Backbone as CSV, one residue per row, in Angstrom:
resi,resn,N_x,N_y,N_z,CA_x,CA_y,CA_z,C_x,C_y,C_z
1,MET,-65.519,-18.363,21.433,-64.629,-19.174,22.215,-63.518,-18.317,22.834
2,LYS,-62.951,-17.431,22.001,-61.892,-16.563,22.479,-62.415,-15.654,23.592
3,THR,-63.616,-15.151,23.479,-64.223,-14.283,24.473,-64.449,-15.050,25.770
4,ALA,-64.880,-16.264,25.684,-65.111,-17.084,26.879,-63.789,-17.339,27.598
5,PHE,-62.704,-17.564,26.849,-61.410,-17.818,27.442,-60.908,-16.577,28.204
6,ILE,-61.061,-15.405,27.613,-60.650,-14.151,28.260,-61.473,-13.920,29.521
7,LEU,-62.779,-14.225,29.453,-63.654,-14.071,30.605,-63.228,-15.002,31.735
8,VAL,-62.818,-16.219,31.417,-62.352,-17.174,32.428,-61.069,-16.657,33.084
9,ILE,-60.165,-16.082,32.299,-58.911,-15.549,32.860,-59.210,-14.373,33.785
10,ILE,-60.089,-13.484,33.397,-60.447,-12.332,34.238,-61.060,-12.818,35.550
11,LEU,-61.936,-13.781,35.499,-62.556,-14.319,36.718,-61.515,-15.000,37.602
12,ALA,-60.540,-15.677,36.992,-59.484,-16.338,37.765,-58.624,-15.304,38.487
13,VAL,-58.306,-14.206,37.803,-57.509,-13.137,38.426,-58.271,-12.551,39.605
14,LEU,-59.536,-12.291,39.441,-60.341,-11.740,40.523,-60.443,-12.711,41.692
15,ALA,-60.584,-13.973,41.404,-60.724,-14.983,42.445,-59.426,-15.169,43.224
16,CYS,-58.290,-14.939,42.595,-56.990,-15.118,43.265,-56.638,-13.947,44.170
17,GLY,-57.362,-12.887,44.116,-57.081,-11.755,44.991,-56.072,-10.783,44.423
18,CYS,-55.796,-10.798,43.180,-54.816,-9.902,42.575,-55.311,-8.467,42.534
19,THR,-56.498,-8.222,42.976,-57.024,-6.858,42.967,-57.136,-6.301,44.383
20,SER,-56.470,-6.940,45.350,-56.553,-6.442,46.721,-55.932,-5.045,46.807
21,SER,-56.378,-4.262,47.779,-55.914,-2.876,47.895,-54.503,-2.816,48.475
22,VAL,-53.824,-1.716,48.187,-52.485,-1.468,48.706,-52.610,-1.082,50.177
23,PRO,-51.723,-1.585,51.057,-51.821,-1.223,52.466,-51.700,0.288,52.659
24,THR,-52.440,0.820,53.602,-52.384,2.252,53.904,-51.487,2.469,55.112
25,ALA,-51.163,3.726,55.373,-50.312,4.058,56.515,-50.957,3.651,57.831
26,GLN,-52.296,3.537,57.847,-52.997,3.174,59.065,-52.667,1.757,59.524
27,ASN,-52.434,0.845,58.586,-52.192,-0.528,58.998,-50.737,-0.965,58.855
28,ILE,-49.818,-0.010,58.737,-48.390,-0.307,58.738,-47.843,0.156,60.077
29,PRO,-47.269,-0.749,60.869,-46.792,-0.334,62.191,-45.620,0.648,62.089
30,ALA,-45.625,1.657,62.964,-44.525,2.634,63.012,-43.348,2.007,63.742
31,THR,-42.153,2.318,63.299,-40.956,1.775,63.934,-40.313,2.809,64.838
32,THR,-39.777,2.357,65.946,-38.993,3.231,66.814,-37.565,2.710,66.930
33,THR,-37.220,1.760,66.093,-35.871,1.204,66.120,-34.916,2.153,65.422
34,PRO,-33.821,2.536,66.094,-32.871,3.438,65.442,-32.227,2.793,64.223
35,HIS,-32.020,3.586,63.203,-31.305,3.121,62.014,-29.823,3.154,62.364
36,PRO,-29.059,2.095,62.074,-27.657,2.061,62.504,-26.794,3.164,61.911
37,ASP,-27.167,3.716,60.763,-26.353,4.757,60.134,-26.940,6.153,60.279
38,ARG,-28.218,6.254,60.602,-28.847,7.570,60.621,-29.439,7.924,61.968
39,GLY,-29.172,7.157,62.990,-29.658,7.511,64.319,-31.100,7.104,64.536
40,PRO,-31.794,7.811,65.428,-33.136,7.427,65.846,-34.143,7.416,64.696
41,GLY,-35.141,6.530,64.828,-36.221,6.471,63.854,-37.094,7.707,63.941
42,LEU,-38.029,7.828,63.038,-38.869,9.025,62.977,-39.748,9.216,64.198
43,PHE,-40.072,8.162,64.894,-41.061,8.261,65.950,-40.474,8.151,67.349
44,THR,-39.179,8.399,67.494,-38.574,8.339,68.818,-38.647,9.702,69.492
45,THR,-38.478,9.711,70.788,-38.494,10.939,71.561,-37.199,11.707,71.323
46,PRO,-37.265,13.032,71.137,-36.033,13.807,70.940,-35.120,13.696,72.158
47,HIS,-33.825,13.873,71.936,-32.851,13.831,73.022,-32.983,15.062,73.896
48,ALA,-32.568,14.933,75.143,-32.559,16.082,76.039,-31.574,17.128,75.508
49,VAL,-31.898,18.390,75.701,-31.044,19.472,75.217,-29.957,19.727,76.265
50,PRO,-28.682,19.568,75.888,-27.601,19.808,76.852,-27.419,21.296,77.134
51,ASN,-27.011,21.609,78.345,-26.733,22.984,78.753,-25.281,23.295,78.396
52,LEU,-25.059,24.267,77.514,-23.715,24.632,77.078,-23.195,25.913,77.730
53,LEU,-23.971,26.519,78.611,-23.552,27.785,79.233,-22.228,27.634,79.973
54,GLY,-21.393,28.657,79.841,-20.125,28.661,80.555,-18.959,28.925,79.633
55,ASN,-17.768,28.853,80.199,-16.532,29.061,79.446,-15.870,27.719,79.161
56,TRP,-15.540,27.520,77.907,-14.901,26.301,77.433,-13.524,26.699,76.903
57,THR,-12.477,26.014,77.301,-11.131,26.366,76.856,-10.402,25.147,76.315
58,GLY,-9.443,25.403,75.431,-8.643,24.310,74.911,-7.804,24.714,73.723
59,PRO,-6.962,23.790,73.282,-6.054,24.062,72.171,-6.713,23.859,70.813
60,ALA,-6.024,24.349,69.801,-6.443,24.130,68.411,-5.236,23.585,67.646
61,ARG,-5.497,22.603,66.807,-4.445,22.031,65.972,-4.982,21.943,64.552
62,GLY,-4.121,22.280,63.585,-4.612,22.234,62.218,-3.525,22.389,61.191
63,TYR,-3.975,22.759,60.010,-3.080,22.903,58.863,-3.507,24.130,58.071
64,VAL,-2.513,24.955,57.687,-2.764,26.147,56.880,-1.957,26.012,55.593
65,LYS,-2.629,26.210,54.458,-1.953,26.124,53.162,-0.780,27.110,53.113
66,GLY,0.374,26.598,52.721,1.554,27.442,52.600,2.320,27.634,53.898
67,MET,1.724,27.273,55.033,2.394,27.430,56.329,2.599,26.092,57.037
68,GLY,1.810,25.103,56.648,1.957,23.779,57.255,1.127,23.594,58.508
69,TYR,1.558,22.646,59.324,0.850,22.292,60.550,0.970,23.399,61.580
70,ARG,-0.120,23.631,62.318,-0.156,24.659,63.348,-0.722,24.059,64.628
71,ASP,-0.218,24.577,65.753,-0.670,24.141,67.071,-0.629,25.363,67.978
72,THR,-1.733,25.644,68.669,-1.748,26.815,69.546,-0.925,26.592,70.802
73,GLY,-0.522,25.347,71.045,0.323,25.055,72.208,-0.334,25.449,73.510
74,THR,0.351,26.296,74.280,-0.185,26.708,75.579,-1.179,27.859,75.463
75,ALA,-1.261,28.494,74.307,-2.230,29.582,74.096,-3.576,28.965,73.764
76,THR,-4.434,28.873,74.760,-5.715,28.197,74.556,-6.774,29.148,74.028
77,MET,-7.683,28.579,73.270,-8.854,29.319,72.787,-9.920,29.265,73.871
78,THR,-10.833,30.232,73.841,-11.955,30.236,74.785,-13.256,30.381,74.008
79,LEU,-14.174,29.470,74.255,-15.531,29.521,73.715,-16.415,29.883,74.901
80,SER,-16.924,31.111,74.915,-17.733,31.587,76.031,-19.201,31.601,75.600
81,VAL,-19.966,30.644,76.103,-21.402,30.560,75.783,-22.138,31.358,76.848
82,THR,-22.682,32.515,76.446,-23.292,33.447,77.405,-24.814,33.370,77.469
83,SER,-25.439,32.769,76.443,-26.898,32.630,76.478,-27.307,31.374,75.706
84,GLN,-28.432,30.800,76.128,-28.953,29.615,75.454,-30.467,29.605,75.583
85,ASN,-31.137,29.355,74.467,-32.588,29.224,74.422,-32.885,27.913,73.720
86,ASP,-33.155,26.883,74.506,-33.394,25.538,74.001,-32.164,25.064,73.221
87,ARG,-32.273,24.794,71.919,-31.153,24.265,71.142,-30.313,25.362,70.482
88,VAL,-30.630,26.623,70.713,-29.907,27.747,70.116,-29.081,28.431,71.207
89,PHE,-27.819,28.745,70.892,-26.955,29.362,71.886,-26.089,30.432,71.223
90,ALA,-25.493,31.310,72.040,-24.675,32.404,71.506,-23.606,32.781,72.522
91,GLY,-22.594,33.515,72.025,-21.530,33.955,72.914,-20.385,34.573,72.146
92,ASN,-19.172,34.403,72.669,-17.966,34.955,72.064,-16.884,33.886,71.992
93,LEU,-16.103,33.969,70.933,-14.968,33.080,70.733,-13.704,33.934,70.793
94,LEU,-12.782,33.594,71.679,-11.514,34.310,71.815,-10.421,33.439,71.215
95,ILE,-9.791,33.944,70.150,-8.823,33.168,69.381,-7.444,33.811,69.496
96,PRO,-6.472,33.108,70.105,-5.117,33.666,70.201,-4.333,33.437,68.902
97,TYR,-3.549,34.420,68.527,-2.672,34.285,67.361,-1.242,34.085,67.833
98,LEU,-0.410,33.530,66.962,0.986,33.263,67.303,1.753,34.531,67.646
99,ASN,1.302,35.695,67.129,1.994,36.960,67.421,1.572,37.568,68.762
100,GLY,0.698,36.865,69.506,0.301,37.329,70.833,-1.024,38.071,70.886
101,THR,-1.591,38.451,69.749,-2.875,39.149,69.766,-4.019,38.140,69.929
102,ILE,-5.154,38.646,70.386,-6.343,37.802,70.571,-7.491,38.426,69.791
103,ARG,-8.125,37.626,68.952,-9.301,38.067,68.202,-10.542,37.596,68.942
104,THR,-11.485,38.507,69.149,-12.764,38.156,69.768,-13.840,38.245,68.699
105,ASP,-14.599,37.186,68.562,-15.632,37.122,67.528,-16.917,36.587,68.145
106,GLY,-18.011,37.333,67.978,-19.302,36.840,68.429,-19.749,35.678,67.567
107,PHE,-20.578,34.820,68.121,-21.072,33.672,67.367,-22.464,33.281,67.842
108,ALA,-23.124,32.480,67.032,-24.372,31.814,67.408,-24.275,30.386,66.908
109,GLY,-24.959,29.505,67.584,-24.905,28.104,67.189,-26.202,27.383,67.481
110,VAL,-26.282,26.180,66.961,-27.443,25.323,67.199,-26.968,23.919,67.567
111,ILE,-27.785,23.268,68.381,-27.580,21.868,68.714,-28.568,21.078,67.859
112,ALA,-28.085,20.106,67.119,-28.959,19.312,66.254,-29.899,18.449,67.084
113,HIS,-30.876,17.882,66.415,-31.900,17.051,67.052,-31.302,15.867,67.812
114,ASP,-30.131,15.390,67.380,-29.530,14.233,68.049,-28.940,14.574,69.416
115,GLY,-28.888,15.884,69.765,-28.370,16.307,71.056,-26.855,16.260,71.155
116,GLU,-26.160,15.983,70.044,-24.706,15.839,70.067,-23.992,16.681,69.012
117,THR,-24.646,16.973,67.903,-24.017,17.673,66.795,-24.257,19.175,66.914
118,LEU,-23.199,19.963,66.630,-23.274,21.419,66.717,-22.978,22.049,65.365
119,ARG,-23.558,23.215,65.114,-23.186,24.094,63.985,-23.050,25.486,64.560
120,ILE,-21.929,26.155,64.252,-21.663,27.492,64.778,-21.257,28.401,63.627
121,VAL,-21.767,29.647,63.647,-21.330,30.656,62.684,-20.746,31.828,63.466
122,GLU,-19.580,32.296,63.015,-18.926,33.451,63.628,-19.388,34.708,62.892
123,PHE,-19.770,35.745,63.649,-20.387,36.926,63.052,-19.432,37.799,62.247
124,GLU,-18.261,38.077,62.766,-17.348,39.025,62.124,-16.727,38.473,60.846
125,THR,-16.393,37.214,60.861,-15.650,36.626,59.740,-16.524,35.778,58.829
126,TYR,-17.758,35.528,59.227,-18.685,34.674,58.479,-18.176,33.241,58.364
127,GLU,-17.261,32.867,59.221,-16.728,31.510,59.208,-17.662,30.605,59.990
128,HIS,-17.526,29.317,59.752,-18.392,28.385,60.469,-17.600,27.191,60.977
129,ASN,-18.182,26.527,61.969,-17.595,25.354,62.601,-18.652,24.267,62.696
130,ASP,-18.226,23.047,62.503,-19.060,21.884,62.801,-18.505,21.281,64.076
131,GLY,-19.355,20.726,64.914,-18.838,20.193,66.167,-19.685,19.097,66.755
132,TRP,-19.154,18.558,67.855,-19.802,17.459,68.548,-19.637,17.642,70.040
133,ILE,-20.674,17.334,70.777,-20.601,17.312,72.233,-20.120,15.907,72.585
134,LEU,-18.916,15.825,73.126,-18.329,14.521,73.436,-18.744,14.007,74.809
135,SER,-18.963,14.931,75.730,-19.440,14.595,77.072,-20.035,15.867,77.661
136,GLU,-20.483,15.798,78.886,-21.092,16.965,79.530,-20.131,18.155,79.577
137,ASN,-18.835,17.870,79.618,-17.854,18.939,79.752,-16.791,18.933,78.663
138,GLU,-17.081,18.330,77.506,-16.123,18.297,76.388,-16.822,18.539,75.058
139,ILE,-16.253,19.440,74.260,-16.767,19.758,72.923,-15.590,19.722,71.953
140,GLU,-15.853,19.249,70.752,-14.851,19.311,69.688,-15.465,20.063,68.511
141,LEU,-14.725,21.065,67.984,-15.171,21.826,66.824,-14.178,21.632,65.686
142,VAL,-14.694,21.559,64.470,-13.847,21.516,63.284,-14.118,22.796,62.505
143,PHE,-13.062,23.576,62.337,-13.128,24.864,61.643,-12.539,24.680,60.246
144,ILE,-13.254,25.145,59.239,-12.789,25.061,57.856,-12.856,26.453,57.254
145,ASP,-11.730,26.931,56.719,-11.693,28.229,56.048,-11.307,27.986,54.597
146,VAL,-12.214,28.313,53.672,-11.967,28.082,52.250,-11.352,29.303,51.568
147,GLY,-11.192,30.416,52.317,-10.530,31.601,51.765,-9.022,31.398,51.744
148,GLU,-8.330,32.323,51.109,-6.858,32.218,51.047,-6.234,32.721,52.332
149,PRO,-5.338,32.021,52.943,-4.964,30.646,52.643,-5.969,29.676,53.281
150,GLN,-6.300,28.628,52.587,-7.232,27.641,53.128,-6.632,26.987,54.372
151,SER,-7.533,26.653,55.305,-7.058,26.008,56.528,-8.150,25.131,57.115
152,ILE,-7.713,24.224,57.962,-8.633,23.371,58.708,-8.038,23.145,60.091
153,PHE,-8.880,23.255,61.123,-8.427,23.091,62.502,-9.429,22.255,63.280
154,VAL,-8.920,21.526,64.256,-9.772,20.855,65.235,-9.507,21.528,66.573
155,ASP,-10.579,22.010,67.192,-10.508,22.701,68.484,-11.090,21.780,69.547
156,SER,-10.337,21.511,70.595,-10.780,20.623,71.667,-11.038,21.449,72.914
157,PHE,-12.291,21.564,73.319,-12.670,22.406,74.453,-13.131,21.575,75.639
158,LYS,-12.749,22.052,76.817,-13.272,21.490,78.066,-13.898,22.637,78.844
159,ARG,-15.030,22.337,79.493,-15.713,23.383,80.267,-14.894,23.725,81.505
160,ALA,-14.695,25.029,81.719,-13.965,25.486,82.892,-14.843,25.267,84.124
161,PRO,-14.211,24.840,85.234,-15.011,24.586,86.459,-15.601,25.853,87.038
């Protein structure tokens, strides 16, 4: 009797479809809807690569540990992008100091897949910047230095005509 009851339950489970297969990737539709927090879905077309060639100039404002708030004022920085190969670019960064000297540092950078986010590394100092392309002729970089004295700056660049 007990065996017959177990057999009836097994047949009922099979009849209800509880053994159907798990859906495969073939029958799950791909989405192209952008995720609101992470940008485009996996199957969207990449963004066009912006042309960054040229000279970009602008001020820097920030904070240095032990010195307080800093502003370059009228002494503008220059980001000179001299070469670009698809999403990779390179050039020189000219940084004015309050004492009147100018430091020139070579750099290389990349444009992220979203076509708006930048990462730049400076060759001489091994420092790096995170940035964003705000428009065709505007870039913002955030510089973070974790060495002594620690500092953080926001650099606002506009492309020179």
